[in-house]
C-alpha positions in Angstrom: 48.7 84.7 58.6 51.7 83.7 56.5 49.6 81.3 54.5 47.1 84.2 53.6 50.0 86.4 52.6 51.5 83.7 50.4 48.2 83.1 48.6 47.6 86.8 48.1 51.2 87.3 46.7 50.8 84.3 44.5 47.5 85.7 43.0 49.1 89.1 42.5 52.2 87.5 40.8 50.0 85.5 38.5 48.3 88.8 37.1 49.2 89.2 33.3 50.9 92.7 34.0 53.2 91.2 36.6 54.0 88.1 34.8 54.8 90.0 31.6 57.0 92.5 33.6 58.9 89.7 35.2 59.6 88.1 31.9 60.7 91.4 30.5 63.1 92.0 33.3 64.4 88.4 32.9 65.2 89.1 29.2 67.0 92.2 29.9 68.9 90.8 32.8 72.3 90.2 31.2 72.4 93.8 29.7 71.5 95.3 33.2 74.3 93.4 34.9 76.8 94.6 32.2 75.5 98.1 32.6 75.8 98.0 36.4 79.5 97.2 36.1 80.1 100.1 33.8 78.2 102.4 36.2 80.4 101.2 39.0 83.5 101.6 36.9 82.5 105.1 35.9 81.5 105.9 39.5 84.6 104.8 41.3 87.4 105.2 38.8 86.3 107.8 36.2 84.8 110.6 38.3 87.2 113.2 39.5 85.4 113.4 42.9 85.4 109.7 43.5 87.2 108.1 46.5 89.4 105.8 44.6 90.2 108.3 41.8 91.7 110.5 44.5 93.2 107.8 46.7 95.1 106.1 43.8 95.9 109.5 42.2 94.8 108.2 38.7 95.0 111.7 37.1 98.8 111.3 37.4 99.0 107.7 36.5 97.2 107.9 33.2 97.2 110.5 30.5 94.0 112.6 30.0 93.1 110.9 26.7 92.8 107.6 28.5 90.1 109.0 30.8 88.3 110.7 27.8 88.1 107.4 25.8 87.0 105.6 29.0 84.3 108.1 29.8 83.2 108.0 26.2 82.8 104.2 26.1 81.4 103.8 29.6 78.8 106.6 29.0 77.8 105.1 25.8 77.2 101.7 27.3 75.3 103.1 30.3 73.1 105.2 28.0 72.5 102.4 25.5 71.3 100.1 28.3 69.7 102.3 31.0 69.2 105.5 28.9 67.0 103.5 26.4 65.6 101.1 28.9 62.1 102.1 28.1 62.3 101.1 24.4 63.3 97.5 25.5 60.8 97.5 28.3 57.9 98.4 26.0 58.9 95.9 23.3 59.2 93.0 25.6 56.2 94.0 27.7 54.0 94.0 24.6 55.6 90.8 23.4 55.0 88.7 26.4 51.6 90.2 27.0 50.6 89.1 23.5 52.3 85.8 23.9 50.4 85.0 27.0 47.2 85.3 25.0 48.7 83.3 22.0 48.8 86.4 19.7 51.6 87.6 17.4 54.0 88.8 20.0 56.8 90.3 17.8 54.7 92.6 15.9 53.1 93.7 19.2 56.6 94.5 20.5 57.4 96.7 17.4 54.1 98.4 17.7 54.7 99.2 21.3 58.1 100.9 20.4 56.4 103.1 17.8 53.7 104.0 20.4 56.4 105.0 22.9 57.9 107.4 20.5 54.5 108.8 19.7 53.5 109.2 23.3 56.1 111.5 24.9 56.3 114.6 27.1 55.6 117.8 25.2 58.4 120.0 23.9 57.6 123.3 22.5 61.0 123.8 21.0 60.6 122.8 17.4 63.2 121.9 15.0 62.1 121.8 11.2 58.5 121.1 12.5 59.5 118.1 14.9 59.8 118.2 18.6 62.7 116.6 20.4 62.2 113.2 21.8 61.9 113.1 25.6 64.9 110.9 26.6 63.7 110.9 30.2 60.7 108.8 29.0 63.0 106.4 27.2 65.2 105.9 30.4 64.9 103.5 33.3 63.6 106.5 35.3 60.2 106.3 33.6 60.2 102.6 33.3 56.6 102.1 34.5 55.2 104.4 31.8 56.8 102.4 29.0 55.9 99.1 30.7 52.2 100.1 30.8 52.3 101.3 27.3 53.6 97.9 26.2 51.0 96.1 28.2 48.1 98.1 26.6 49.5 97.4 23.2 49.6 93.6 24.2 45.9 93.9 25.4 45.0 95.5 22.0 46.5 92.5 20.2 44.7 90.2 22.7 41.2 91.5 21.5 41.8 92.4 17.9 44.7 90.1 16.8 44.3 86.6 15.4 45.7 83.6 17.4 49.3 82.9 16.3 51.4 79.6 16.7 55.1 80.1 16.8 56.6 78.2 13.8 60.3 77.0 13.6 60.5 77.7 10.0 58.7 80.5 8.4 58.4 81.1 4.6 57.7 84.4 3.0 54.0 83.6 2.5 53.7 82.8 6.3 55.3 86.1 7.1 53.0 88.0 4.8 49.9 86.3 6.4 51.2 87.4 9.8 51.6 90.9 8.6 48.2 91.2 7.1 46.6 89.5 10.2 48.2 92.1 12.5 47.0 95.2 10.5 44.0 95.6 12.6 45.6 95.6 16.1 48.5 97.7 14.8 46.3 100.4 13.3 44.2 100.4 16.5 47.3 100.6 18.8 48.8 103.5 16.8 45.5 105.4 16.5 45.2 105.2 20.4 48.8 106.4 20.6 48.1 109.4 18.3 45.1 110.3 20.3 46.9 110.2 23.5 49.9 112.1 22.0 47.7 114.9 20.6 45.9 115.1 24.1 49.3 115.4 25.8 50.6 118.0 23.4 47.5 120.2 23.2 47.1 120.5 27.0 50.8 120.3 27.7 50.4 117.4 30.1 53.5 115.7 31.3 53.3 112.1 31.4 54.9 112.1 34.9 55.4 115.4 36.7 59.1 115.6 37.4 58.5 118.5 39.7 56.7 116.1 42.1 59.8 113.9 42.2 62.0 116.9 42.9 59.6 118.2 45.6 59.7 114.8 47.3 63.5 114.6 47.3 63.9 118.3 48.3 61.6 117.7 51.3 63.4 114.7 52.4 66.9 116.4 52.2 65.8 119.5 53.9 63.5 118.2 56.6 64.7 117.7 60.2 61.2 116.1 61.3 61.1 112.2 61.4 57.3 112.4 61.2 57.8 114.0 57.8 61.1 112.2 56.7 59.7 108.6 57.3 56.6 108.8 55.2 58.3 110.6 52.4 61.1 108.1 52.3 58.7 105.2 52.1 56.9 107.0 49.3 60.1 107.6 47.4 61.2 104.0 47.8 57.8 102.8 46.6 57.9 105.0 43.5 61.3 103.8 42.7 60.0 100.1 43.1 57.3 101.0 40.6 59.8 102.6 38.3 58.4 106.1 38.5 60.9 108.9 38.8 64.0 108.9 41.0 63.2 110.7 44.3 65.2 108.2 46.2 68.4 108.7 44.2 68.0 112.4 44.4 67.5 112.2 48.2 70.5 110.0 48.6 72.7 112.4 46.6 71.5 115.7 47.9 73.7 117.2 50.7 73.2 120.9 49.8 71.0 123.2 52.0 71.1 125.6 54.8 70.6 122.9 57.5 73.4 120.7 56.1 75.8 123.5 55.9 75.0 124.6 59.5 75.8 120.9 60.6 79.0 120.9 58.6 80.2 124.3 60.1 79.4 123.2 63.6 81.3 120.0 63.2 84.3 122.0 61.8 84.2 124.5 64.7 83.8 122.0 67.6 85.8 119.1 66.2 82.9 116.6 66.2 79.4 116.0 64.9 77.8 114.8 68.2 75.8 117.9 68.9 75.0 119.4 65.5 71.8 121.5 65.5 70.0 119.4 62.9 70.4 115.8 64.1 67.6 114.2 62.0 68.2 115.8 58.8 66.8 113.6 55.9 69.9 114.0 53.7 72.1 112.5 56.5 69.7 109.8 57.7 68.6 108.5 54.3 72.1 108.2 52.7 74.1 107.2 55.8 71.9 104.9 57.8 68.6 104.5 56.2 69.6 103.1 52.8 73.5 103.0 53.2 73.5 104.8 49.8 71.4 102.0 48.3 73.4 99.2 49.8 71.2 98.3 52.7 68.5 96.3 50.9 70.6 95.1 47.9 73.5 93.9 50.2 71.1 92.1 52.5 69.2 90.6 49.7 72.5 89.2 48.1 73.4 87.7 51.4 70.0 86.0 51.8 70.2 84.6 48.3 73.6 83.2 48.9 72.5 81.7 52.2 69.1 80.3 51.3 68.6 79.9 47.7 69.7 76.8 45.8 68.8 78.1 42.4 72.1 78.5 40.4 70.8 81.3 38.3 69.8 83.4 41.3 73.2 82.7 43.1 75.0 83.8 39.8 72.9 87.0 39.6 73.7 87.6 43.3 77.5 87.1 42.8 77.6 89.3 39.8 75.9 92.1 41.8 78.1 92.1 44.8 80.6 94.7 43.8 78.2 97.2 42.2 75.8 96.8 45.2 78.6 97.6 47.7 79.3 100.8 45.8 75.6 101.9 45.7 74.9 100.8 42.1 71.7 98.8 42.5 69.8 99.1 39.2 71.6 96.0 37.9 70.3 93.7 40.7 67.0 95.4 40.8 66.4 94.5 37.1 68.2 91.1 36.9 66.6 89.5 40.0 64.1 91.4 39.5 63.1 93.7 42.4 61.2 96.2 40.3 57.5 95.6 40.3 57.9 92.3 42.2 55.1 92.2 44.7 57.0 89.4 46.6 59.7 91.9 47.7 57.8 95.2 48.1 57.4 94.7 51.8 61.2 94.2 52.7 62.1 97.1 50.3 59.9 99.3 52.6 60.6 97.7 55.9 64.4 97.7 55.8 65.0 101.5 55.4 62.2 102.1 57.8 63.8 100.1 60.6 67.3 101.5 59.7 66.1 105.1 60.1 64.1 104.4 63.3 67.1 102.6 64.9 69.7 105.1 63.9 67.5 108.1 64.9 67.1 106.4 68.4 70.8 105.8 68.7 71.3 109.5 67.7 68.8 110.7 70.4 70.5 108.5 73.0 73.8 109.9 72.1 75.1 106.4 71.1 76.4 107.5 67.5 77.3 110.9 66.1 75.5 112.6 63.0 77.0 111.9 59.7 77.7 115.5 58.4 81.1 115.4 56.6 81.1 115.2 52.7 81.6 111.7 51.4 83.3 111.2 48.0 81.4 109.5 45.1 82.1 105.8 44.9 82.5 105.2 48.6 81.1 101.8 49.7 77.8 102.2 51.3 78.8 100.3 54.4 81.7 102.9 55.0 79.6 106.0 54.3 78.6 106.4 58.1 82.1 105.8 59.2 83.6 108.5 56.8 80.6 110.8 57.2 81.2 111.1 60.9 85.1 111.6 60.5 85.9 108.1 61.5 83.6 107.2 64.4 83.9 103.6 65.5 80.4 103.8 66.9 79.1 104.7 63.4 80.9 101.7 61.9 79.5 99.4 64.6 76.0 100.7 64.0 76.5 100.1 60.3 77.5 96.4 60.9 74.6 96.0 63.3 72.1 97.3 60.8 73.4 95.1 58.0 73.1 92.0 60.1 69.6 93.1 61.1 68.6 93.9 57.6 69.7 90.3 56.7 67.5 88.8 59.3 64.6 91.0 58.3 64.6 89.9 54.7 65.2 86.2 55.3 61.5 85.3 56.1 60.3 87.4 53.2 62.7 85.7 50.9 61.6 82.4 52.0 58.0 83.2 51.1 59.4 84.4 47.8 61.1 81.1 47.1 57.9 79.2 47.9 55.9 81.3 45.6 58.3 81.1 42.9 58.3 77.4 43.4 54.5 77.2 43.1 54.6 79.4 39.9 57.1 77.1 38.3 54.8 74.1 39.1 51.8 75.9 37.5 53.9 76.6 34.4 54.9 73.0 34.1 51.3 72.0 34.4 50.3 74.4 31.8 52.9 73.2 29.4 51.8 69.6 30.0 48.2 70.2 29.3 48.6 72.8 26.4 45.8 74.9 27.8 44.4 78.3 27.1 44.7 81.4 29.2 41.3 80.8 30.8 42.2 77.2 31.4 45.3 78.4 33.1 43.3 80.6 35.5 41.1 77.7 36.3 44.2 75.5 37.1 45.6 78.2 39.4 42.2 78.4 41.2 42.1 74.7 41.6 45.7 74.4 42.8 45.2 77.1 45.4 41.9 75.4 46.6 42.6 71.7 46.4 46.2 71.8 47.7 45.7 74.4 50.5 47.0 72.2 53.3 50.0 71.1 51.3 50.7 74.7 50.2 50.5 76.1 53.7 52.8 73.4 54.9 55.5 74.2 52.2 55.1 77.9 52.8 55.9 77.7 56.4 59.0 75.5 56.1 
């Protein structure tokens, strides 16, 4: 069974879309880590409703101008990295897609950027004849859309572009030849973008319906039915893994609603949250136990990397992501590792929150832990949210520790498979470089490697 799973994941991972996406994330990795630190800094020290801002009483330690400057700089860095993530994603996705087919990759990347700005959600408010740019499309929240645009542009260059060999030194005449050779795929790509943009504008079609994201998040927050919560949480997590919308983040941050207010009032009246009327409310389960405010999967992945992986780069990424992950800032690790669009990690991404929700719900039903109903300040470490949300219940803290340990054991076998597949991919890449083969030749090698070395491959995969 494990052998078949590894072979399936390897075949998926070798698809051009996934290969180009992983290379894109690898190139943006250092910026994502920097952006994660600024997000953490802003979340725990610059927000007035954050835990450390109030504990350290920072408003009286530093003058207001200091916070204004810090928020200005931090907000600028976060927007430049994650707010414009779609621009970088489209560029590098087109670049690496075209490069896989030995086409002019840089011009493909520039074409993809123009296509992204052409294809945007409609905005009827016109200013001097121009509609405003949809910044949501350019952010990490709509990453899949821009990645797909970059992939399509790369495919256009594949079929219409001329073969291009990278030269160490290019003269002006060489650059002009490249530019003229790329006219056909550039024009074709932009024509397609104009057609799609016109279709979107005339019919007022949104590239991704944000109302759907909000609906999913609201249903998770307000539902007290596990049969509804669990499937919706899995759907929200899967959409987040794809880079479509942010229902997961909305669900984790949402605490408003009549049911949540009723739980909070009951806890204040009775002095505890053991017998609140809505015990399985999604807003409580998802943030407090299911995802630990985003720390459940990321922290367990970091621990697995540090325990199992011998790759120095992976360990460096894990160490750099420890503090942001503890405070619920997980975009940095998800981009840098990467987790987004990584078919090798989609199963543990879904399994860990599912197990956490089921176990915590069972513990609540058996009256082993109280329900987390009290407000938690922003910037609270994810592993402490159940403890604070239950007003200092040691049972909730013990449950959190048990869940983190269990999550690490859940992710370990998946991560071992990930390491084996990555090793095989590296071997195939080396084989490709040594033979200097075409794309079709590479596919033939992959097929031969999977067939001729099946026994050896299975042996390595089960170690």
